[in-house]
C-alpha positions as CSV (number, residue, x, y, z in Angstrom):
1,X,95.0,81.4,136.9
2,X,92.6,80.5,139.6
3,X,91.3,77.0,138.8
4,X,88.2,77.5,140.9
5,X,86.8,79.8,138.3
6,X,84.8,78.2,135.4
7,X,86.5,77.9,132.0
8,X,86.3,81.2,130.0
9,X,84.0,81.3,127.0
10,X,85.8,83.7,124.7
11,X,89.3,84.2,125.9
12,X,92.3,82.5,127.4
13,X,95.3,84.1,129.2
14,X,98.4,81.9,129.1
15,X,101.3,84.3,129.5
16,X,103.5,81.9,131.3
17,X,103.6,79.5,128.3
18,X,103.1,81.8,125.4
19,X,105.0,85.0,126.3
20,X,108.5,85.0,124.7
21,X,111.4,84.2,126.9
22,X,114.1,86.8,127.8
23,X,116.6,85.5,125.2
24,X,114.0,85.8,122.4
25,X,113.0,89.3,123.5
26,X,116.6,90.4,123.6
27,X,117.2,89.0,120.1
28,X,114.0,90.7,118.8
29,X,114.9,94.1,120.4
30,X,118.4,94.0,119.0
31,X,117.1,93.3,115.5
32,X,114.5,96.0,115.9
33,X,117.0,98.6,117.1
34,X,119.4,97.7,114.3
35,X,116.8,98.1,111.7
36,X,115.5,101.3,113.2
37,X,119.1,102.8,113.2
38,X,119.7,101.5,109.6
39,X,116.6,103.3,108.4
40,X,117.4,106.4,110.4
41,X,120.9,106.5,108.9
42,X,119.4,105.7,105.4
43,X,121.9,103.0,104.7
44,X,121.6,99.5,103.3
45,X,123.8,98.0,106.1
46,X,125.2,99.0,109.5
47,X,128.3,96.9,108.9
48,X,131.3,99.0,110.0
49,X,129.0,101.9,110.8
50,X,127.3,101.3,114.1
51,X,126.7,98.6,116.7
52,X,123.8,98.4,119.1
53,X,125.4,97.5,122.5
54,X,123.9,95.3,125.1
55,X,123.1,98.3,127.4
56,X,120.8,99.7,124.8
57,X,119.0,96.4,124.4
58,X,118.7,96.0,128.2
59,X,117.3,99.5,128.6
60,X,114.7,98.8,125.9
61,X,113.8,95.5,127.5
62,X,113.2,97.2,130.8
63,X,110.9,99.7,129.1
64,X,109.0,96.9,127.5
65,X,108.6,95.1,130.8
66,X,107.2,98.3,132.5
67,X,104.9,98.7,129.5
68,X,103.7,95.1,129.9
69,X,102.9,95.7,133.5
70,X,101.0,98.9,132.5
71,X,99.0,97.1,129.9
72,X,97.9,94.4,132.5
73,X,96.9,97.1,134.9
74,X,95.0,99.1,132.3
75,X,93.1,96.0,131.2
76,X,92.1,95.3,134.8
77,X,90.6,98.8,135.2
78,X,88.9,98.6,131.8
79,X,87.4,95.2,132.5
80,X,86.1,96.1,136.0
81,X,84.5,99.2,134.5
82,X,82.9,97.1,131.7
83,X,81.8,94.5,134.3
84,X,80.1,97.3,136.3
85,X,78.4,98.7,133.2
86,X,77.2,95.3,132.0
87,X,75.5,94.2,135.3
88,X,72.1,93.0,134.5
89,X,72.8,92.8,130.8
90,X,73.6,89.7,128.7
91,X,76.9,90.7,127.0
92,X,78.5,87.3,126.4
93,X,81.8,88.2,128.0
94,X,83.0,87.6,131.6
95,X,84.6,91.0,132.3
96,X,85.0,90.2,136.0
97,X,86.9,87.0,135.2
98,X,89.1,88.7,132.6
99,X,90.0,91.4,135.2
100,X,90.8,88.8,137.8
101,X,93.1,86.9,135.4
102,X,94.7,90.1,134.3
103,X,95.5,91.2,137.8
104,X,96.9,87.7,138.5
105,X,99.0,88.0,135.4
106,X,100.2,91.5,136.5
107,X,101.4,90.2,139.9
108,X,103.0,87.0,138.4
109,X,104.9,89.1,135.8
110,X,105.9,91.7,138.3
111,X,107.3,88.9,140.6
112,X,109.2,87.4,137.7
113,X,111.0,90.8,137.2
114,X,112.5,90.9,140.7
């Protein structure tokens, strides 16, 4: 986050400290896929029936990472549009700052994926 900008009034983006780490995301996705498969098979337990392998988890994580980038990018365009529409009006939200912080988050997250 660019420290030269004034403190935001109504939001705070802190993805670096608040976004779950890779280990937690993998654990979550594995549990999610196991539960999804258990429901799809209509069984009480997957024990001795099926196993979600690491490749499935890794593919889902990659999809989530691409989706995360897409959300950052979408929020940037939305915020700049709202900033443009709100010029000259008192809206109580700094759309321009939000867009700048989101684009910074986009590039920081994209860099972390390489």
